[in-house]
N, C-alpha and C positions, 0 to 999 in steps of 0.2 A: 316736310323743309322744316315747320316753326318747330318741331321737336328738336332735329340736327342744331337749330340756331339757339334755339331755349341752352340743352349740354352743351353745344360750343358755348355758349356765352357764362355758363355757371362754371364750365372748366377755368378759362382763360382768367375769370373775375377773381377765382381763389388765387389764381399765382398774380394778379394784376401790379402788385409793386415791386416785381422782378423782375429779370430778366429772360424771356419764356422761348425757351427750342421746340420747338414743334417734328416729330420722325426721327429727332435722336437725344441722346444721353442727357446733352450739355448744350450751352455756348459754346466755340469754338474758341479752346484756349489760346494763352499768348503763349511765345516762345519757351514759359517755363514749364510748361505743360499743366498747370496749377490753375492759376488765374485766368476767368472769364474774359475775354475780351469787355474792356469797360464802353468801347464804340457802341455795340450789339443791343438793339431793345427786343427784335423778336428774330427768328433762325426759325430757316427748316432744312430737312433732311437732304442733303449734299455730297452723296455718298457719288461716284462716279455712275454709278448703276442709275439713279433718279431719272425715274420718267413722268415726273410729276408737277405741276403749277400749282400754281391758287387762283380762283377763280374772281374777279370784283363786283362790287351788285352791278343788279342790271335795273334802271331806270331809264326814264326818255329826260331829254331835254325841250320838248315840247308836248305843251299840255295836252292831255288827253289822244295821242298820238305815239306810240299806240299804247291802245287801256292796256297796264300790266298789273302784277298783284298786289303793287301798293296803294291803293284809290284817294289818298291824303296828295294832294297838290299845294307845295309851298314856294311860295316865290318863283311860280312858272315851271318846277320842277318834281315831276311825277317821284314820289315813291323817297321822297328827301323833306327831312323835317327842321327847321329854323337857318337859320346863314348855311352859307355854304363855305367855307375855308381854303384858301389857297393850299393847294396838295394832295385833297381830295380827287380818287380814281374811281372813272366807273366806266360802266357800258352801257355806249348810247344805247339807247334798242330803239330809236327812232330811223339812225344811222347808219347803225352798225358798225359803229367805230368805237374805240379804245381813245379816250379821255383822260387829261386832269388838270384842277382850275389851277389856271396861273395869273395871279397879278388880276383878280376878279375875274377872269375871260375861261374859258376851256379851250382849251389846247389838244391838238389834234397827232393822239401816237399810233395810228394807225397808215394813215397817208390816205392821198386820190387813189381808189382803186378803178382802173379804166378796163368796161367790160368791150370783147373778150378776152380775159385772161389764161395764160396756159401756166402749169406750175408743173412741178417733177413731182413725182412720188416715190415714197420710201425702193422699190423699185426700181427708180428713175425712167418710170414711163410719163408720156406727157399726159395731166390734164387739164380740159378745157372747162373754164366756169363761163356762162354765160350772162349769170347776175347771182346776186347773193344768194346762198343759200337760206332756206327758211328756219331761223329759229325756233325751237321748239319749246316755248313760252311753257309747256305742263311742268316743268326742269321745277317751276316756281308754284307747283301746286293751286293756282289760285289763289295762292293765301292772303293777307294781310301780316307784314313783319308784326311783332309786338312794338310798339311805339320808343318805349323805353329798352325797346332790344338795342344794347352797346357794349362791346367789351371795351378797357380802357389799359393800358400797358406802361408804368413808367411811373414818375413821380406825379404827386398830388392825383392818383388817375380815380381816388375811390373821390374825388369832388370835381373833374373835370367837366366843362362843358361842353366840347366842342361835339357840333354835329358827327355822327358818323357813326357806321354799325363798329367800325375795330380803327380805333383810334390810341397810337403811340404818342405817349407825353414829355418824354423827355428832350429836351435840346440840343443833348452832348451825343445823341446814340443813332443811331439808324436801325429800319429791318433791311434783313438780307434777303436775298428773292430767292426759292426756289431755284438750284445750278441743274441746267441741264444739255447735256450736249447735240445740238444739234433736237432741238424740239421738233421741228418740224417733220423728223422721221422718226424719233425715236417716244412721240405722245402718241399713243395712241387714244381713238375718239376724244381730241380734245373738247373742250365748251365751251362756248364763246364767253370773252369774257375774262383766259385764261392769261397770265403772264409769268413769265420766266425769265433768268438767266441764261442766255445761249454760251455757254462754254467755251463751244468750239469757235463760233464766229465773233465771241465778245462782246455782244450787244444785248440790251433790252430784247425780248420774240414778244409779241399779243397776237395774239388768237380772236377775230374778231366774228367767226361763224364761217368760215367759208375756207379765209387765208392766213398765214400767218405772217404780219410786216417784223421786221427790226431794226432799231432804232437806236441810232446814237449821236450825240452831240456832234 
């Protein structure tokens, strides 16, 4: 995990002053077929066969609960260095929910899940959950990330001081999430904290390690 983070940081840092496309040859073009869309800061592979999403950082909003790979506590949030800014997205290990910071408070993207919960699998069979699945924390290798691990993309990226592992610094561009048709059917073995845009339901889809939640304003 540590090596992957370092490699990823080096890769992104080398491109930090430009628009970045991951898994595709370049940023989506405007109607002229030549000019990269100026409103996109970071974009992922988005062909119709895409079955991959992004996984946000695993942290806990409850100090010492659970004990996770980054043992540094700051402002009560395990694994987060410095002030937490609006727009920060995390997977909260304390309650297994996807959240983002809005107006200084955490906003829940997962919603309230009531057990027992029955959902359909890819073969339309019923699967009943009586509790949250156990999250395999071994994915983090029990290692602490480097405190200065950070990739910044956009204007003033080299001098940006915003807290975060991946920070998009532009004020006139946005990240385009991976686009997946019906991720609950097409992403095999998703990881907790996964986020995609569901092109079928036209909704944000997040996975908390047990079930997918679909969110629309």
